[in-house]
MIDOSE-1310 file (N, C-alpha, C; in nm, 2 decimals, decimal comma, always signed):
residues 154
mivw	+19,03/-0,87/-5,38/+18,99/-0,97/-5,34/+18,84/-0,88/-5,26; +18,75/-0,89/-5,24/+18,63/-0,83/-5,22/+18,62/-0,86/-5,07; +18,63/-0,76/-4,96/+18,65/-0,77/-4,84/+18,49/-0,74/-4,79; +18,44/-0,65/-4,83/+18,28/-0,62/-4,79/+18,21/-0,55/-4,93
srid	+18,08/-0,55/-4,93/+17,99/-0,51/-5,03/+17,91/-0,45/-4,90; +17,84/-0,33/-4,94/+17,75/-0,23/-4,86/+17,69/-0,16/-4,98; +17,54/-0,15/-4,89/+17,43/-0,08/-4,96/+17,42/+0,07/-4,89; +17,47/+0,16/-4,95/+17,44/+0,31/-4,87/+17,39/+0,41/-4,96
srli	+17,30/+0,42/-4,97/+17,23/+0,55/-5,03/+17,33/+0,64/-5,05; +17,41/+0,67/-4,98/+17,49/+0,80/-4,97/+17,63/+0,75/-5,05; +17,66/+0,65/-5,04/+17,80/+0,60/-5,12/+17,91/+0,64/-5,05; +18,01/+0,68/-5,07/+18,09/+0,75/-5,02/+18,06/+0,86/-4,91
hgqv	+18,12/+0,86/-4,81/+18,08/+0,96/-4,70/+18,16/+0,95/-4,58; +18,14/+1,01/-4,48/+18,20/+1,02/-4,32/+18,21/+0,88/-4,29; +18,12/+0,82/-4,25/+18,11/+0,69/-4,20/+18,21/+0,59/-4,32; +18,19/+0,56/-4,40/+18,28/+0,49/-4,49/+18,43/+0,53/-4,49
ieaw	+18,46/+0,67/-4,51/+18,60/+0,71/-4,50/+18,66/+0,71/-4,36; +18,55/+0,73/-4,27/+18,63/+0,75/-4,11/+18,63/+0,59/-4,07; +18,57/+0,54/-4,08/+18,52/+0,43/-4,02/+18,57/+0,28/-4,06; +18,49/+0,24/-4,21/+18,49/+0,16/-4,28/+18,63/+0,10/-4,34
lphl	+18,70/+0,19/-4,40/+18,78/+0,17/-4,45/+18,91/+0,17/-4,38; +18,96/+0,24/-4,25/+19,05/+0,12/-4,13/+19,01/+0,01/-4,12; +18,87/+0,02/-4,09/+18,83/-0,08/-4,00/+18,86/-0,22/-4,12; +18,82/-0,22/-4,22/+18,85/-0,32/-4,37/+18,98/-0,32/-4,43
aakr	+19,07/-0,24/-4,39/+19,20/-0,23/-4,42/+19,19/-0,23/-4,58; +19,07/-0,16/-4,65/+19,09/-0,16/-4,80/+19,15/-0,10/-4,84; +19,20/-0,11/-4,95/+19,28/-0,04/-5,08/+19,25/-0,02/-5,18; +19,10/-0,05/-5,19/+19,03/-0,01/-5,31/+18,87/+0,00/-5,29
vvva	+18,82/+0,14/-5,34/+18,67/+0,15/-5,33/+18,59/+0,15/-5,48; +18,55/+0,05/-5,47/+18,46/+0,03/-5,61/+18,28/+0,10/-5,58; +18,27/+0,20/-5,68/+18,17/+0,25/-5,66/+18,08/+0,22/-5,77; +18,00/+0,11/-5,77/+17,90/+0,01/-5,85/+17,77/+0,12/-5,87
ddea	+17,77/+0,22/-5,95/+17,66/+0,28/-5,95/+17,63/+0,34/-6,09; +17,53/+0,34/-6,17/+17,50/+0,38/-6,28/+17,49/+0,51/-6,30; +17,45/+0,59/-6,17/+17,41/+0,75/-6,18/+17,54/+0,80/-6,13; +17,59/+0,76/-6,08/+17,73/+0,83/-6,03/+17,83/+0,80/-6,13
avdp	+17,84/+0,69/-6,21/+17,92/+0,66/-6,29/+17,92/+0,81/-6,42; +17,82/+0,88/-6,44/+17,76/+0,94/-6,53/+17,79/+1,09/-6,49; +17,80/+1,09/-6,34/+17,78/+1,24/-6,30/+17,91/+1,31/-6,26; +17,99/+1,38/-6,36/+18,12/+1,46/-6,30/+18,14/+1,53/-6,19
laka	+18,03/+1,59/-6,13/+18,03/+1,63/-6,01/+18,05/+1,52/-5,91; +18,00/+1,45/-5,89/+17,98/+1,29/-5,80/+18,15/+1,25/-5,79; +18,18/+1,22/-5,95/+18,33/+1,17/-5,98/+18,43/+1,28/-5,91; +18,42/+1,40/-5,94/+18,50/+1,45/-5,85/+18,54/+1,46/-5,68
ayal	+18,37/+1,45/-5,70/+18,37/+1,49/-5,51/+18,43/+1,34/-5,46; +18,39/+1,23/-5,51/+18,43/+1,11/-5,44/+18,58/+1,05/-5,44; +18,62/+1,13/-5,59/+18,78/+1,10/-5,59/+18,86/+1,17/-5,49; +18,79/+1,33/-5,48/+18,86/+1,39/-5,34/+18,85/+1,31/-5,21
aipg	+18,73/+1,28/-5,20/+18,70/+1,20/-5,04/+18,79/+1,10/-5,04; +18,80/+1,02/-5,12/+18,91/+0,89/-5,08/+19,06/+0,92/-5,07; +19,09/+0,86/-4,95/+19,24/+0,89/-4,96/+19,35/+0,85/-5,05; +19,45/+0,89/-5,07/+19,53/+0,91/-5,15/+19,59/+0,77/-5,20
dvel	+19,62/+0,65/-5,08/+19,65/+0,56/-5,10/+19,55/+0,45/-5,13; +19,42/+0,47/-5,11/+19,29/+0,39/-5,16/+19,28/+0,40/-5,35; +19,27/+0,32/-5,41/+19,23/+0,32/-5,54/+19,03/+0,36/-5,55; +19,03/+0,43/-5,61/+18,83/+0,47/-5,65/+18,82/+0,41/-5,80
vlap	+18,74/+0,33/-5,81/+18,70/+0,28/-5,91/+18,53/+0,31/-5,90; +18,48/+0,39/-5,99/+18,37/+0,44/-6,00/+18,27/+0,41/-6,17; +18,20/+0,31/-6,14/+18,13/+0,27/-6,30/+18,02/+0,20/-6,29; +17,95/+0,22/-6,39/+17,80/+0,12/-6,40/+17,82/+0,00/-6,34
vski	+17,69/-0,05/-6,30/+17,74/-0,19/-6,24/+17,75/-0,30/-6,32; +17,70/-0,27/-6,46/+17,69/-0,39/-6,57/+17,84/-0,36/-6,62; +17,94/-0,25/-6,59/+18,09/-0,24/-6,64/+18,18/-0,28/-6,55; +18,09/-0,37/-6,42/+18,24/-0,41/-6,32/+18,22/-0,56/-6,35
dfrk	+18,36/-0,60/-6,33/+18,42/-0,77/-6,33/+18,44/-0,79/-6,18; +18,31/-0,85/-6,12/+18,32/-0,89/-5,98/+18,36/-1,00/-5,97; +18,39/-1,07/-6,05/+18,48/-1,20/-6,04/+18,64/-1,17/-6,02; +18,67/-1,07/-6,13/+18,78/-1,03/-6,14/+18,85/-0,98/-5,99
lasd	+18,75/-0,87/-5,96/+18,75/-0,79/-5,80/+18,78/-0,91/-5,68; +18,72/-1,02/-5,68/+18,69/-1,12/-5,58/+18,82/-1,19/-5,58; +18,91/-1,22/-5,68/+19,01/-1,30/-5,70/+19,14/-1,23/-5,70; +19,17/-1,11/-5,76/+19,29/-1,04/-5,71/+19,28/-1,00/-5,56
gvpt	+19,44/-0,95/-5,55/+19,47/-0,92/-5,39/+19,47/-0,81/-5,35; +19,39/-0,72/-5,40/+19,37/-0,60/-5,35/+19,25/-0,58/-5,26; +19,27/-0,56/-5,16/+19,14/-0,57/-5,07/+19,03/-0,44/-5,06; +18,90/-0,50/-5,10/+18,82/-0,41/-5,19/+18,65/-0,41/-5,13
lvlf	+18,65/-0,27/-5,10/+18,50/-0,22/-5,05/+18,40/-0,20/-5,16; +18,32/-0,26/-5,16/+18,23/-0,24/-5,28/+18,10/-0,16/-5,22; +18,07/-0,05/-5,32/+17,96/+0,04/-5,25/+17,84/+0,03/-5,36; +17,72/+0,01/-5,32/+17,61/+0,00/-5,41/+17,50/+0,10/-5,35
revk	+17,43/+0,17/-5,41/+17,34/+0,28/-5,36/+17,21/+0,21/-5,30; +17,17/+0,13/-5,39/+17,05/+0,07/-5,37/+17,06/-0,10/-5,35; +16,96/-0,17/-5,33/+16,95/-0,29/-5,32/+16,95/-0,37/-5,46; +16,85/-0,31/-5,56/+16,86/-0,35/-5,69/+17,00/-0,34/-5,77
aava	+17,08/-0,25/-5,73/+17,20/-0,26/-5,78/+17,30/-0,42/-5,72; +17,26/-0,40/-5,61/+17,34/-0,52/-5,54/+17,29/-0,67/-5,60; +17,16/-0,67/-5,66/+17,10/-0,81/-5,71/+17,16/-0,81/-5,89; +17,18/-0,66/-5,94/+17,22/-0,69/-6,04/+17,39/-0,74/-6,03
areq	+17,45/-0,69/-5,95/+17,59/-0,76/-5,90/+17,59/-0,89/-5,90; +17,54/-0,95/-5,83/+17,53/-1,11/-5,77/+17,51/-1,18/-5,89; +17,44/-1,11/-6,00/+17,43/-1,22/-6,13/+17,50/-1,16/-6,20; +17,59/-1,06/-6,20/+17,71/-1,07/-6,27/+17,83/-1,13/-6,22
glpd	+17,81/-1,20/-6,11/+17,96/-1,27/-6,03/+17,99/-1,20/-5,89; +17,91/-1,11/-5,85/+17,96/-1,09/-5,69/+17,91/-1,20/-5,62; +18,09/-1,24/-5,54/+18,05/-1,39/-5,48/+18,00/-1,39/-5,33; +17,97/-1,49/-5,28/+17,90/-1,51/-5,16/+18,00/-1,42/-5,07
giln	+17,93/-1,38/-4,95/+18,02/-1,28/-4,85/+17,92/-1,22/-4,80; +17,98/-1,09/-4,72/+17,84/-1,01/-4,65/+17,80/-0,89/-4,71; +17,69/-0,91/-4,69/+17,62/-0,76/-4,79/+17,59/-0,69/-4,67; +17,64/-0,54/-4,65/+17,59/-0,50/-4,54/+17,52/-0,39/-4,58
lgnv	+17,36/-0,38/-4,50/+17,30/-0,26/-4,52/+17,34/-0,14/-4,43; +17,39/-0,04/-4,47/+17,46/+0,04/-4,41/+17,33/+0,17/-4,39; +17,31/+0,27/-4,49/+17,21/+0,35/-4,50/+17,14/+0,33/-4,59; +17,00/+0,32/-4,63/+16,90/+0,32/-4,69/+16,79/+0,43/-4,68
hsgp	+16,81/+0,53/-4,76/+16,69/+0,63/-4,74/+16,54/+0,58/-4,72; +16,49/+0,66/-4,63/+16,34/+0,60/-4,61/+16,27/+0,68/-4,75; +16,16/+0,65/-4,75/+16,09/+0,69/-4,87/+15,95/+0,61/-4,88; +15,88/+0,63/-5,01/+15,71/+0,60/-4,98/+15,72/+0,44/-4,97
grqp	+15,63/+0,38/-4,89/+15,65/+0,21/-4,87/+15,76/+0,19/-4,83; +15,87/+0,24/-4,76/+15,96/+0,18/-4,69/+15,92/+0,18/-4,53; +15,98/+0,08/-4,47/+15,96/+0,04/-4,33/+16,12/+0,02/-4,28; +16,09/+0,11/-4,15/+16,25/+0,11/-4,07/+16,30/-0,06/-4,06
vsrs	+16,41/-0,04/-4,08/+16,47/-0,21/-4,06/+16,58/-0,17/-3,90; +16,63/-0,06/-3,90/+16,70/+0,01/-3,79/+16,70/+0,12/-3,84; +16,77/+0,22/-3,75/+16,78/+0,39/-3,75/+16,82/+0,46/-3,88; +16,91/+0,36/-3,95/+16,97/+0,43/-4,05/+16,92/+0,32/-4,21
vfld	+16,82/+0,22/-4,19/+16,78/+0,12/-4,29/+16,62/+0,14/-4,32; +16,60/+0,16/-4,41/+16,42/+0,18/-4,47/+16,44/+0,07/-4,58; +16,32/-0,01/-4,57/+16,34/-0,13/-4,73/+16,17/-0,11/-4,73; +16,15/-0,15/-4,85/+16,03/-0,17/-4,89/+16,00/-0,35/-4,92
qndv	+15,91/-0,38/-4,94/+15,89/-0,53/-4,98/+15,98/-0,56/-5,11; +15,97/-0,52/-5,18/+16,06/-0,55/-5,31/+16,20/-0,55/-5,26; +16,25/-0,50/-5,16/+16,37/-0,48/-5,09/+16,36/-0,62/-5,03; +16,29/-0,63/-4,95/+16,30/-0,72/-4,85/+16,31/-0,88/-4,94
sala	+16,23/-0,88/-5,04/+16,23/-1,00/-5,12/+16,37/-1,01/-5,22; +16,40/-0,93/-5,27/+16,54/-0,92/-5,30/+16,68/-0,98/-5,22; +16,64/-0,92/-5,12/+16,77/-0,94/-5,01/+16,73/-1,10/-4,95; +16,62/-1,17/-4,95/+16,60/-1,26/-4,89/+16,65/-1,37/-5,00
aleq	+16,63/-1,32/-5,12/+16,67/-1,42/-5,26/+16,85/-1,38/-5,27; +16,90/-1,28/-5,22/+17,02/-1,29/-5,21/+17,10/-1,38/-5,10; +17,03/-1,40/-4,98/+17,07/-1,48/-4,86/+17,03/-1,59/-4,92; +16,96/-1,62/-4,98/+16,91/-1,79/-5,03/+17,04/-1,82/-5,13
sgmt	+17,10/-1,73/-5,21/+17,17/-1,74/-5,28/+17,29/-1,77/-5,24; +17,33/-1,73/-5,12/+17,44/-1,79/-5,02/+17,54/-1,63/-4,98; +17,47/-1,52/-4,98/+17,51/-1,40/-4,93/+17,44/-1,40/-4,80; +17,51/-1,33/-4,70/+17,49/-1,30/-4,59/+17,44/-1,16/-4,57
vrvq	+17,35/-1,11/-4,51/+17,29/-0,99/-4,53/+17,26/-0,94/-4,39; +17,35/-0,82/-4,36/+17,33/-0,80/-4,21/+17,35/-0,65/-4,23; +17,27/-0,57/-4,13/+17,27/-0,46/-4,10/+17,34/-0,39/-3,98; +17,44/-0,28/-4,04/+17,54/-0,24/-3,95/+17,60/-0,10/-3,99
avps	+17,54/-0,01/-3,95/+17,59/+0,15/-3,98/+17,74/+0,13/-3,99; +17,80/+0,15/-3,88/+17,93/+0,14/-3,86/+17,99/+0,00/-3,78; +18,15/-0,02/-3,80/+18,19/-0,13/-3,74/+18,15/-0,14/-3,58; +18,14/-0,01/-3,52/+18,11/-0,03/-3,34/+17,99/-0,06/-3,36
etaq	+17,92/-0,11/-3,41/+17,81/-0,14/-3,36/+17,79/-0,32/-3,41; +17,68/-0,38/-3,34/+17,68/-0,53/-3,33/+17,62/-0,55/-3,47; +17,63/-0,61/-3,58/+17,58/-0,66/-3,69/+17,45/-0,75/-3,65; +17,33/-0,69/-3,72/+17,23/-0,77/-3,70/+17,18/-0,83/-3,83
plrg	+17,12/-0,92/-3,80/+17,08/-0,99/-3,93/+16,94/-0,93/-3,99; +16,93/-0,95/-4,09/+16,79/-0,89/-4,15/+16,64/-0,93/-4,11; +16,64/-1,04/-4,09/+16,52/-1,11/-4,05/+16,53/-1,08/-3,91; +16,44/-1,06/-3,82/+16,43/-1,00/-3,67/+16,51/-0,94/-3,59
gg	+16,58/-0,86/-3,66/+16,71/-0,78/-3,63/+16,67/-0,66/-3,67; +16,80/-0,59/-3,67/+16,78/-0,43/-3,70/+16,84/-0,32/-3,63
């Protein structure tokens, strides 16, 4: 079962390992990322970072069966590098639920939404469409922070 979906440019890092995994009691992490899925160094690093009792799945977004992940009994954290990957996952069956914006790097045309989330207008429009489709988009870097809605929050 998918307990949390998160957009995080860094994918697997300290906040995810030390804060989110215990908070969510996740037993599986799915990294849905086309780039990392074909990068041997990323695969090795992520495998070393994940605790031994947590399953790691690293695959391109198009190769992940989100409906199956949602229906099995394994508490799962799904990680996306960018908004467009979450949109693609939704089109492939990512169920309603919370989509957490944790860390989205700054860049040209991106405006701050929080200390760690920067979005451009295409991202904002895509996230609004995800909300319209039934997802709940929240900005929250770590569990100890109060989650904020995308609009008017941050």
